[in-house]
DSSP file (Angstrom, degrees, kcal/mol; ACC not computed):
  #  RESIDUE AA STRUCTURE BP1 BP2  ACC     N-H-->O    O-->H-N    N-H-->O    O-->H-N    TCO  KAPPA ALPHA  PHI   PSI    X-CA   Y-CA   Z-CA
    1    1 A M     >        0   0    0      0, 0.0     4,-2.4     0, 0.0     5,-0.2   0.000 360.0 360.0 360.0 -39.2   -8.3    9.6  -15.5
    2    2 A E  H  >  +     0   0    0      1,-0.2     4,-2.1     2,-0.2     5,-0.1   0.899 360.0  51.1 -63.7 -40.3   -9.2   10.0  -11.9
    3    3 A H  H  > S+     0   0    0      1,-0.2     4,-2.1     2,-0.2    -1,-0.2   0.902 109.9  50.2 -62.5 -41.3   -5.9    8.4  -10.7
    4    4 A Q  H  > S+     0   0    0      1,-0.2     4,-2.3     2,-0.2    -2,-0.2   0.904 108.5  52.0 -64.5 -41.4   -4.0   10.8  -13.0
    5    5 A N  H  X S+     0   0    0     -4,-2.4     4,-2.5     1,-0.2    -1,-0.2   0.890 108.7  51.5 -61.8 -38.9   -5.8   13.8  -11.6
    6    6 A L  H  X S+     0   0    0     -4,-2.1     4,-2.5     2,-0.2    -1,-0.2   0.909 109.2  49.8 -64.1 -42.1   -4.9   12.7   -8.1
    7    7 A K  H  X S+     0   0    0     -4,-2.1     4,-2.3     1,-0.2    -2,-0.2   0.902 111.9  48.4 -62.9 -40.8   -1.3   12.4   -9.0
    8    8 A I  H  X S+     0   0    0     -4,-2.3     4,-2.8     2,-0.2    -2,-0.2   0.911 110.5  51.4 -65.4 -42.3   -1.3   15.8  -10.6
    9    9 A E  H  X S+     0   0    0     -4,-2.5     4,-2.4     2,-0.2    -2,-0.2   0.909 110.5  48.5 -61.7 -43.2   -3.0   17.2   -7.5
   10   10 A V  H  X S+     0   0    0     -4,-2.5     4,-2.1     2,-0.2    -1,-0.2   0.931 112.6  48.4 -62.9 -45.4   -0.4   15.7   -5.2
   11   11 A L  H  X S+     0   0    0     -4,-2.3     4,-2.6     1,-0.2    -2,-0.2   0.925 111.5  49.5 -60.9 -45.6    2.4   17.1   -7.4
   12   12 A L  H  X S+     0   0    0     -4,-2.8     4,-2.9     1,-0.2     5,-0.2   0.900 108.4  53.3 -62.1 -40.8    0.8   20.5   -7.4
   13   13 A N  H  X S+     0   0    0     -4,-2.4     4,-2.4     1,-0.2    -1,-0.2   0.913 110.9  47.2 -59.5 -42.0    0.5   20.5   -3.6
   14   14 A E  H  X S+     0   0    0     -4,-2.1     4,-2.4     2,-0.2    -2,-0.2   0.916 112.6  48.9 -64.9 -43.3    4.2   19.7   -3.3
   15   15 A M  H  X S+     0   0    0     -4,-2.6     4,-2.5     2,-0.2    -2,-0.2   0.908 112.2  48.7 -63.4 -42.0    5.1   22.4   -5.8
   16   16 A I  H  X S+     0   0    0     -4,-2.9     4,-2.4     2,-0.2    -2,-0.2   0.921 111.6  49.0 -65.0 -44.8    3.0   25.0   -4.0
   17   17 A A  H  X S+     0   0    0     -4,-2.4     4,-1.8    -5,-0.2    -2,-0.2   0.919 113.3  47.4 -61.2 -43.6    4.5   24.0   -0.6
   18   18 A Q  H  X S+     0   0    0     -4,-2.4     4,-2.3     1,-0.2    -2,-0.2   0.907 112.1  49.3 -64.7 -42.0    8.0   24.3   -2.0
   19   19 A Q  H  X S+     0   0    0     -4,-2.5     4,-2.9     2,-0.2    -1,-0.2   0.863 107.0  55.4 -68.8 -34.9    7.3   27.6   -3.6
   20   20 A R  H  X S+     0   0    0     -4,-2.4     4,-2.6     2,-0.2    -1,-0.2   0.920 110.0  46.9 -60.0 -42.4    5.8   29.0   -0.4
   21   21 A M  H  X S+     0   0    0     -4,-1.8     4,-2.6     2,-0.2    -2,-0.2   0.905 112.0  50.3 -66.4 -40.8    9.0   28.1    1.4
   22   22 A T  H  X S+     0   0    0     -4,-2.3     4,-2.4     2,-0.2    -2,-0.2   0.929 112.7  46.8 -60.7 -45.5   11.1   29.7   -1.5
   23   23 A L  H  X S+     0   0    0     -4,-2.9     4,-2.7     2,-0.2    -2,-0.2   0.901 112.0  50.3 -64.7 -41.5    9.0   32.9   -1.2
   24   24 A L  H  X S+     0   0    0     -4,-2.6     4,-2.5     2,-0.2    -2,-0.2   0.920 111.4  48.0 -64.0 -43.7    9.3   33.0    2.5
   25   25 A K  H  X S+     0   0    0     -4,-2.6     4,-1.1     2,-0.2    -2,-0.2   0.913 112.6  49.6 -62.0 -42.3   13.1   32.6    2.4
   26   26 A C  H >X S+     0   0    0     -4,-2.4     4,-0.6    -5,-0.2     3,-0.5   0.931 112.9  46.9 -61.0 -46.5   13.3   35.3   -0.2
   27   27 A G  H >X S+     0   0    0     -4,-2.7     4,-3.0     1,-0.2     3,-1.0   0.865 106.9  57.3 -64.6 -37.5   11.1   37.6    1.9
   28   28 A R  H 3< S+     0   0    0     -4,-2.5    -1,-0.2     1,-0.3    -2,-0.2   0.720  95.2  64.9 -70.7 -19.8   13.1   36.9    5.0
   29   29 A R  H << S+     0   0    0     -4,-1.1    -1,-0.3    -3,-0.5    -2,-0.2   0.823 116.9  29.4 -66.1 -28.5   16.3   38.1    3.3
   30   30 A L  H << S+     0   0    0     -3,-1.0    -2,-0.2    -4,-0.6    -1,-0.2   0.781 136.8  25.4 -99.3 -34.9   14.6   41.5    3.2
   31   31 A V    ><  -     0   0    0     -4,-3.0     3,-2.2    -5,-0.1    -1,-0.3  -0.831  69.1-168.2-132.8  90.9   12.4   41.3    6.3
   32   32 A P  T 3  S+     0   0    0      0, 0.0    -1,-0.1     0, 0.0    -4,-0.1   0.767  85.0  54.3 -56.8 -30.6   13.9   38.9    8.8
   33   33 A Q  T 3  S+     0   0    0      2,-0.0    -5,-0.1    -5,-0.0     0, 0.0   0.369  79.3 134.6 -85.9   6.4   10.8   38.8   11.0
   34   34 A L    <   -     0   0    0     -3,-2.2     2,-0.3    -7,-0.1    -6,-0.1  -0.274  37.2-163.0 -59.2 135.3    8.5   37.8    8.1
   35   35 A V    >>  -     0   0    0      1,-0.1     3,-1.3    -7,-0.0     4,-0.5  -0.773  34.9-100.9-114.8 165.7    6.0   35.0    8.8
   36   36 A E  G >4 S+     0   0    0      1,-0.3     3,-1.6    -2,-0.3     4,-0.3   0.851 119.8  59.2 -58.3 -37.6    4.1   32.9    6.3
   37   37 A D  G >4 S+     0   0    0      1,-0.3     3,-1.4     2,-0.2     4,-0.3   0.818  95.3  65.3 -60.3 -29.5    0.9   34.9    6.8
   38   38 A D  G X4 S+     0   0    0     -3,-1.3     3,-1.2     1,-0.3    -1,-0.3   0.723  84.5  74.5 -65.3 -20.6    2.7   38.1    5.7
   39   39 A L  G << S+     0   0    0     -3,-1.6    -1,-0.3    -4,-0.5    -2,-0.2   0.774  90.9  56.2 -64.1 -24.4    3.2   36.6    2.3
   40   40 A W  G <  S+     0   0    0     -3,-1.4    -1,-0.3    -4,-0.3    -2,-0.2   0.626 115.2  36.7 -83.4 -13.1   -0.5   37.3    1.6
   41   41 A Q    X   +     0   0    0     -3,-1.2     3,-2.1    -4,-0.3    -1,-0.2  -0.434  63.8 153.4-133.4  60.2   -0.1   41.0    2.3
   42   42 A P  G >   +     0   0    0      0, 0.0     3,-2.1     0, 0.0     7,-0.7   0.725  65.4  76.9 -65.0 -17.8    3.3   42.0    1.0
   43   43 A N  G 3  S+     0   0    0      1,-0.3    -2,-0.0     5,-0.1    -3,-0.0   0.664  80.0  71.1 -67.3 -12.5    2.1   45.6    0.6
   44   44 A D  G <  S+     0   0    0     -3,-2.1    -1,-0.3     1,-0.2    -6,-0.0   0.652 100.4  50.6 -70.6 -14.8    2.5   45.9    4.4
   45   45 A F  S X> S-     0   0    0     -3,-2.1     4,-2.3    -4,-0.2     3,-1.6  -0.876  71.6-165.3-126.7  96.2    6.2   45.8    3.7
   46   46 A P  H 3> S+     0   0    0      0, 0.0     4,-1.9     0, 0.0    -1,-0.1   0.808  89.0  61.9 -53.6 -31.5    7.3   48.3    1.0
   47   47 A I  H 34 S+     0   0    0      1,-0.2     4,-0.1     2,-0.2    -4,-0.1   0.852 110.4  40.0 -65.6 -31.5   10.6   46.6    0.6
   48   48 A L  H X4 S+     0   0    0     -3,-1.6     3,-1.5    -6,-0.3     7,-0.2   0.899 111.1  57.5 -77.3 -43.9    8.8   43.4   -0.5
   49   49 A E  H 3< S+     0   0    0     -4,-2.3    -2,-0.2    -7,-0.7    -1,-0.2   0.824 114.9  37.6 -54.8 -34.6    6.3   45.3   -2.6
   50   50 A N  T 3< S+     0   0    0     -4,-1.9    -1,-0.3    -5,-0.2    -2,-0.2   0.298  89.8 106.2-104.9   8.4    9.0   46.9   -4.7
   51   51 A N    <>  -     0   0    0     -3,-1.5     4,-2.4     1,-0.2     5,-0.2  -0.805  54.3-158.3 -95.1 118.2   11.5   43.9   -4.9
   52   52 A P  H  > S+     0   0    0      0, 0.0     4,-2.1     0, 0.0    -1,-0.2   0.832  91.5  52.1 -66.0 -32.1   11.5   42.3   -8.3
   53   53 A V  H  > S+     0   0    0      2,-0.2     4,-2.4     1,-0.2     5,-0.2   0.936 111.5  46.4 -69.3 -44.6   12.9   39.0   -7.1
   54   54 A F  H  > S+     0   0    0      1,-0.2     4,-2.5     2,-0.2    -1,-0.2   0.928 113.7  49.2 -60.7 -44.8   10.2   38.7   -4.4
   55   55 A R  H  X S+     0   0    0     -4,-2.4     4,-2.1     2,-0.2    -1,-0.2   0.870 109.4  52.4 -64.1 -37.2    7.5   39.6   -6.9
   56   56 A Y  H  X S+     0   0    0     -4,-2.1     4,-1.9     2,-0.2    -1,-0.2   0.952 111.9  44.9 -61.6 -50.3    8.8   37.1   -9.4
   57   57 A E  H  X S+     0   0    0     -4,-2.4     4,-2.0     1,-0.2    -2,-0.2   0.872 112.1  53.1 -62.7 -37.8    8.7   34.3   -6.8
   58   58 A E  H  X S+     0   0    0     -4,-2.5     4,-2.5     1,-0.2    -1,-0.2   0.881 106.7  53.3 -63.1 -39.3    5.3   35.5   -5.7
   59   59 A G  H  X S+     0   0    0     -4,-2.1     4,-2.2     2,-0.2    -2,-0.2   0.869 105.8  52.6 -65.2 -37.9    4.1   35.3   -9.4
   60   60 A I  H  X S+     0   0    0     -4,-1.9     4,-2.3     2,-0.2    -1,-0.2   0.939 110.7  47.8 -62.2 -46.3    5.3   31.7   -9.6
   61   61 A L  H  X S+     0   0    0     -4,-2.0     4,-2.4     1,-0.2    -2,-0.2   0.924 111.0  50.7 -60.1 -45.0    3.3   30.8   -6.5
   62   62 A A  H  X S+     0   0    0     -4,-2.5     4,-2.2     1,-0.2    -1,-0.2   0.885 109.5  51.6 -61.2 -38.6    0.2   32.6   -7.9
   63   63 A G  H  X S+     0   0    0     -4,-2.2     4,-2.4     2,-0.2    -1,-0.2   0.921 109.6  48.5 -64.4 -44.7    0.6   30.6  -11.2
   64   64 A Y  H  X S+     0   0    0     -4,-2.3     4,-2.3     1,-0.2    -2,-0.2   0.916 113.0  48.3 -61.0 -42.7    0.8   27.3   -9.4
   65   65 A M  H  X S+     0   0    0     -4,-2.4     4,-2.2     2,-0.2    -1,-0.2   0.864 110.4  51.2 -68.3 -35.6   -2.3   28.2   -7.3
   66   66 A S  H  X S+     0   0    0     -4,-2.2     4,-2.5     2,-0.2    -1,-0.2   0.910 110.2  49.7 -66.0 -42.0   -4.2   29.3  -10.4
   67   67 A L  H  X S+     0   0    0     -4,-2.4     4,-2.5     2,-0.2     5,-0.2   0.914 109.7  51.5 -62.1 -42.7   -3.4   26.1  -12.1
   68   68 A Q  H  X S+     0   0    0     -4,-2.3     4,-2.3     1,-0.2    -2,-0.2   0.923 111.0  47.6 -60.6 -45.1   -4.6   24.1   -9.1
   69   69 A S  H  X S+     0   0    0     -4,-2.2     4,-2.5     1,-0.2    -2,-0.2   0.910 111.9  50.1 -62.6 -42.8   -7.9   26.0   -9.0
   70   70 A A  H  X S+     0   0    0     -4,-2.5     4,-2.4     2,-0.2    -2,-0.2   0.912 111.6  47.5 -64.0 -42.8   -8.4   25.5  -12.8
   71   71 A L  H  X S+     0   0    0     -4,-2.5     4,-2.6     2,-0.2    -1,-0.2   0.895 111.9  50.3 -66.9 -39.1   -7.7   21.7  -12.5
   72   72 A R  H  X S+     0   0    0     -4,-2.3     4,-2.7    -5,-0.2    -2,-0.2   0.916 111.7  48.3 -63.9 -41.9  -10.0   21.4   -9.5
   73   73 A A  H  X S+     0   0    0     -4,-2.5     4,-2.8     2,-0.2     5,-0.2   0.914 112.8  48.0 -64.1 -42.4  -12.8   23.2  -11.4
   74   74 A Q  H  X S+     0   0    0     -4,-2.4     4,-2.8     2,-0.2    -2,-0.2   0.914 113.0  47.8 -65.2 -42.5  -12.3   21.1  -14.5
   75   75 A T  H  X S+     0   0    0     -4,-2.6     4,-2.8     2,-0.2     5,-0.2   0.914 113.4  48.1 -64.1 -43.1  -12.4   17.9  -12.4
   76   76 A H  H  X S+     0   0    0     -4,-2.7     4,-2.5     2,-0.2    -2,-0.2   0.930 114.5  45.4 -63.3 -46.1  -15.5   19.0  -10.5
   77   77 A T  H  X S+     0   0    0     -4,-2.8     4,-2.3     2,-0.2    -2,-0.2   0.913 114.4  49.2 -63.5 -43.1  -17.3   20.0  -13.8
   78   78 A H  H  X S+     0   0    0     -4,-2.8     4,-1.5    -5,-0.2    -2,-0.2   0.929 115.0  42.6 -64.2 -46.5  -16.2   16.8  -15.5
   79   79 A S  H  X S+     0   0    0     -4,-2.8     4,-1.5     1,-0.2    -1,-0.2   0.860 113.5  53.3 -70.0 -34.1  -17.3   14.6  -12.6
   80   80 A H  H  X S+     0   0    0     -4,-2.5     4,-0.8    -5,-0.2    -2,-0.2   0.893 108.0  49.8 -67.2 -39.6  -20.6   16.5  -12.1
   81   81 A S  H  < S+     0   0    0     -4,-2.3     4,-0.3     1,-0.2     3,-0.3   0.842 110.6  50.1 -69.9 -32.2  -21.5   16.2  -15.8
   82   82 A H  H >< S+     0   0    0     -4,-1.5     3,-0.8     1,-0.2    -1,-0.2   0.818 104.7  57.6 -73.6 -29.9  -20.9   12.4  -15.7
   83   83 A S  H 3< S+     0   0    0     -4,-1.5    -1,-0.2     1,-0.2    -2,-0.2   0.714 103.7  54.1 -73.7 -18.0  -23.1   12.0  -12.5
   84   84 A Q  T 3<        0   0    0     -4,-0.8    -1,-0.2    -3,-0.3    -2,-0.2   0.541 360.0 360.0 -90.4  -7.4  -26.0   13.6  -14.4
   85   85 A E    <         0   0    0     -3,-0.8    -1,-0.2    -4,-0.3    -2,-0.1   0.483 360.0 360.0 -79.8 360.0  -25.9   11.1  -17.3
């Protein structure tokens, strides 16, 4: 099970990295000087804040990151409960 979790974690990391690049490219079509840190505060750029394509891509990234957090929490809880047995 641990090996499978590691494979899933690696895959999720790749998906997150790819989606960050997709989001950055999308954002740079609207704001050419955009840097990766700007992705965390799109409300600084009203054109991003109100763009449905950017928001869609942002939502995909948020979903991947939520899944990653949930899996990490589950893995931590699962390993912690076995260490107490």
